[in-house]
C-alpha positions in Angstrom: 34.3 -14.8 -14.7 33.0 -11.3 -14.1 29.7 -11.7 -15.8 26.0 -10.6 -15.1 24.3 -12.8 -12.6 21.1 -14.5 -13.2 18.0 -12.9 -11.7 16.9 -14.9 -8.9 13.4 -13.5 -8.7 12.5 -14.6 -12.2 10.5 -17.9 -12.5 11.6 -20.8 -14.8 9.6 -21.9 -17.8 8.5 -20.5 -21.0 9.8 -17.0 -22.0 9.3 -14.7 -24.9 11.2 -11.7 -26.1 9.9 -8.4 -25.2 11.0 -4.8 -25.8 11.5 -2.3 -22.9 7.8 -1.0 -22.9 6.3 -4.3 -23.3 7.2 -5.7 -19.9 5.0 -3.4 -18.0 2.3 -3.9 -20.8 2.3 -7.6 -20.0 1.9 -7.0 -16.3 -0.9 -4.6 -16.9 -2.6 -7.2 -19.2 -2.4 -9.9 -16.5 -3.9 -7.7 -13.8 -6.9 -6.7 -16.2 -7.5 -10.4 -16.9 -7.2 -11.7 -13.3 -8.7 -8.7 -11.3 -12.2 -7.7 -12.4 -11.9 -4.5 -10.3 -8.8 -3.4 -12.2 -9.0 -0.4 -14.5 -6.4 1.5 -16.5 -6.8 5.2 -17.6 -5.0 8.3 -18.5 -4.3 10.6 -21.5 -4.4 8.4 -24.7 -4.1 5.0 -22.9 -7.1 3.7 -24.8 -5.3 4.4 -28.1 -2.1 2.5 -26.8 -0.4 5.6 -25.3 2.2 7.9 -26.8 4.8 5.3 -26.1 2.7 2.4 -27.1 3.0 1.0 -23.5 -0.8 0.3 -23.2 -1.2 -0.9 -26.7 -3.8 -3.9 -26.9 -5.0 -3.6 -23.4 -8.3 -1.9 -24.3 -9.1 -5.0 -26.2 -8.3 -7.2 -23.2 -10.1 -5.0 -20.6 -12.8 -3.4 -22.5 -13.7 0.2 -23.0 -15.4 0.4 -19.7 -12.2 -0.5 -17.9 -9.4 0.9 -20.2 -10.2 4.6 -21.2 -8.9 8.0 -21.9 -9.2 10.9 -19.5 -9.1 14.7 -19.9 -5.9 16.4 -19.6 -5.9 16.8 -16.0 -3.1 15.3 -13.8 -4.7 16.3 -10.5 -8.1 14.9 -11.6 -6.4 11.6 -12.8 -4.8 11.1 -9.5 -7.7 12.1 -7.5 -10.1 9.8 -9.4 -7.6 6.9 -9.0 -7.3 7.5 -5.2 -11.1 7.5 -4.9 -11.4 4.2 -6.8 -8.7 2.6 -4.7 -10.2 3.7 -1.5 -13.5 1.7 -2.4 -11.8 -1.4 -3.5 -10.7 -1.1 -7.0 -7.3 -1.6 -8.5 -6.7 1.6 -10.5 -3.7 2.0 -12.8 -3.3 5.7 -13.6 -1.0 6.9 -16.2 0.7 10.4 -16.0 1.7 10.7 -19.8 5.0 12.3 -18.9 6.6 12.3 -15.4 7.2 16.0 -15.9 3.5 16.7 -15.6 2.9 14.9 -12.3 3.5 18.0 -10.4 -0.1 19.4 -10.6 -1.0 16.0 -8.9 1.5 16.3 -6.2 -0.9 17.4 -3.6 -3.2 14.5 -4.3 -0.4 12.0 -4.1 1.6 13.2 -1.1 -1.4 14.6 0.9 -4.0 12.3 0.0 -2.8 9.0 -1.2 0.3 8.7 1.0 -1.7 9.6 4.2 -4.9 7.7 3.7 -4.2 4.8 5.9 -2.5 6.9 8.6 -5.3 9.6 8.8 -8.0 7.1 9.3 -6.2 5.0 12.0 -5.8 2.0 9.4 -9.5 2.0 8.8 -9.2 2.9 5.2 -6.4 2.8 2.7 -5.8 3.1 -1.1 -3.8 0.0 -1.4 -3.8 -1.2 -5.1 -3.4 2.2 -6.5 -0.7 2.4 -9.2 0.4 5.6 -10.7 2.7 5.0 -13.5 4.7 7.5 -15.7 7.4 7.6 -18.3 10.5 9.4 -17.0 13.9 10.6 -17.9 15.5 11.9 -21.0 15.8 10.6 -24.5 17.8 13.2 -26.1 15.3 15.5 -27.6 12.7 16.1 -24.9 13.7 19.4 -23.7 13.0 20.7 -20.1 9.3 19.6 -20.0 9.8 16.0 -21.3 13.0 14.9 -19.6 12.6 15.0 -15.8 13.1 12.1 -13.4 11.1 13.4 -10.3 11.2 10.2 -8.2 13.3 11.9 -5.4 10.5 14.2 -4.5 8.2 11.3 -3.8 10.9 9.2 -2.1 10.7 11.4 1.0 7.1 10.8 1.5 6.0 8.2 4.1 3.2 6.1 2.8 4.3 5.8 -0.7 6.2 3.2 -2.5 8.3 4.2 -5.6 9.8 1.7 -8.0 11.9 2.2 -11.2 12.3 -0.8 -13.4 15.6 -1.3 -15.3 14.6 -4.0 -17.7 11.4 -5.6 -19.4 11.4 -8.5 -17.0 11.7 -6.3 -14.0 9.0 -4.0 -15.3 6.6 -6.9 -15.6 7.2 -8.2 -12.1 7.2 -4.7 -10.4 4.1 -3.8 -12.1 2.3 -7.0 -10.9 3.7 -6.4 -7.4 2.6 -2.7 -7.4 -1.1 -3.5 -8.1 -1.1 -6.2 -5.4 0.7 -4.1 -2.7 -1.4 -2.7 0.2 0.1 0.7 -0.3 0.0 3.1 -3.1 2.8 2.6 -5.6 4.4 5.0 -8.1 6.1 3.3 -11.1 8.4 5.5 -13.0 9.5 3.9 -16.4 12.6 5.1 -18.0 11.4 6.0 -21.5 15.0 5.6 -22.8 14.6 1.8 -22.3 11.3 1.6 -24.2 13.0 1.1 -27.6 16.6 0.4 -26.6 16.3 -3.0 -24.6 15.0 -6.4 -25.5 15.1 -9.5 -23.3 13.4 -12.8 -22.8 10.7 -12.4 -20.2 8.9 -15.2 -18.4 5.3 -15.7 -19.6 4.1 -16.5 -16.2 2.5 -14.4 -13.6 5.4 -13.3 -11.1 6.0 -10.5 -8.8 9.4 -8.6 -8.2 9.4 -8.0 -4.3 9.1 -4.2 -3.6 11.8 -3.1 -1.2 14.3 -5.8 -2.5 17.4 -4.8 -4.5 18.9 -6.9 -7.2 22.7 -7.8 -7.4 23.5 -7.5 -11.0 27.2 -8.3 -10.8 29.3 -9.4 -8.0 32.8 -8.0 -7.3 35.4 -7.5 -4.6 36.6 -4.0 -4.9 34.0 -1.3 -5.0 30.2 -1.1 -5.0 28.1 0.7 -7.6 24.5 1.4 -7.0 21.9 2.6 -9.6 18.3 2.4 -10.6 16.4 2.5 -13.8 18.3 3.3 -17.0 21.4 4.2 -15.2 21.9 0.6 -14.1 23.0 -0.1 -17.7 25.4 2.9 -17.6 26.9 1.7 -14.2 27.2 -1.8 -15.8 29.3 -0.4 -18.7 31.4 1.5 -16.2 32.0 -1.8 -14.2 32.9 -3.6 -17.4 35.5 -0.9 -18.3 37.0 -0.9 -14.8 37.4 -4.7 -15.1 38.8 -4.6 -18.5 41.2 -1.5 -18.1 42.1 -1.8 -14.3 41.3 -5.2 -13.2 38.9 -3.8 -10.7 35.7 -5.8 -10.0 32.6 -4.1 -8.6 29.3 -5.1 -7.0 26.6 -3.6 -9.3 23.3 -3.2 -7.4 19.9 -2.3 -9.1 18.0 -0.6 -6.3 14.5 -1.3 -8.1 12.7 0.3 -5.2 13.7 3.9 -4.2 11.3 3.5 -1.1 
């Protein structure tokens, strides 16, 4: 029976059906409820965000903790780094991953090096920078990029890309509780295309641990984010047409 495996990192218990963008939203909601030093900010997040990924969170956290920022990615990142350095848990949204590049210096030269440059006296653990990434078919060259590879080569950063709503929730919770800065790139193609039953509980998906989606015997297919579903379809075709079975691995964490 060449079928998708159960996710061993998800807890048992009550579940509810969530769409692609709601998994991360649930995770952020739990963080705001349980961590009084958590804040969420970015362009239009107080209104729910352009992809509705932060809808309802201003009501949960209040206007002092969930707020809009000016259109200035370098400033958003720098503000978040400063807050994390003094003990807060900032979740900063870059509205489209394509526009993270003005903040590149802040992320790779400040956030990533904060612990090392201070001899481990200071750090910006708890910093989460999240951003929708990838193409949806009509975004053009400024709203379709997947820039995770640029950051994957930077020591001091963790980079995760969820592939399902349940993964998005658990990775978001883990990111905010990790003693290092984490970039969460969310494939926007999955925001409306995918639904699943997600555990209601507070749980974390381990950062740095991949997930075996299907187990095979002939070849190994590795992907992350939205491409996990493309690779799964390829594995199904290989099995149906050729009798070939493949391990399908969702990396989850790029670094």
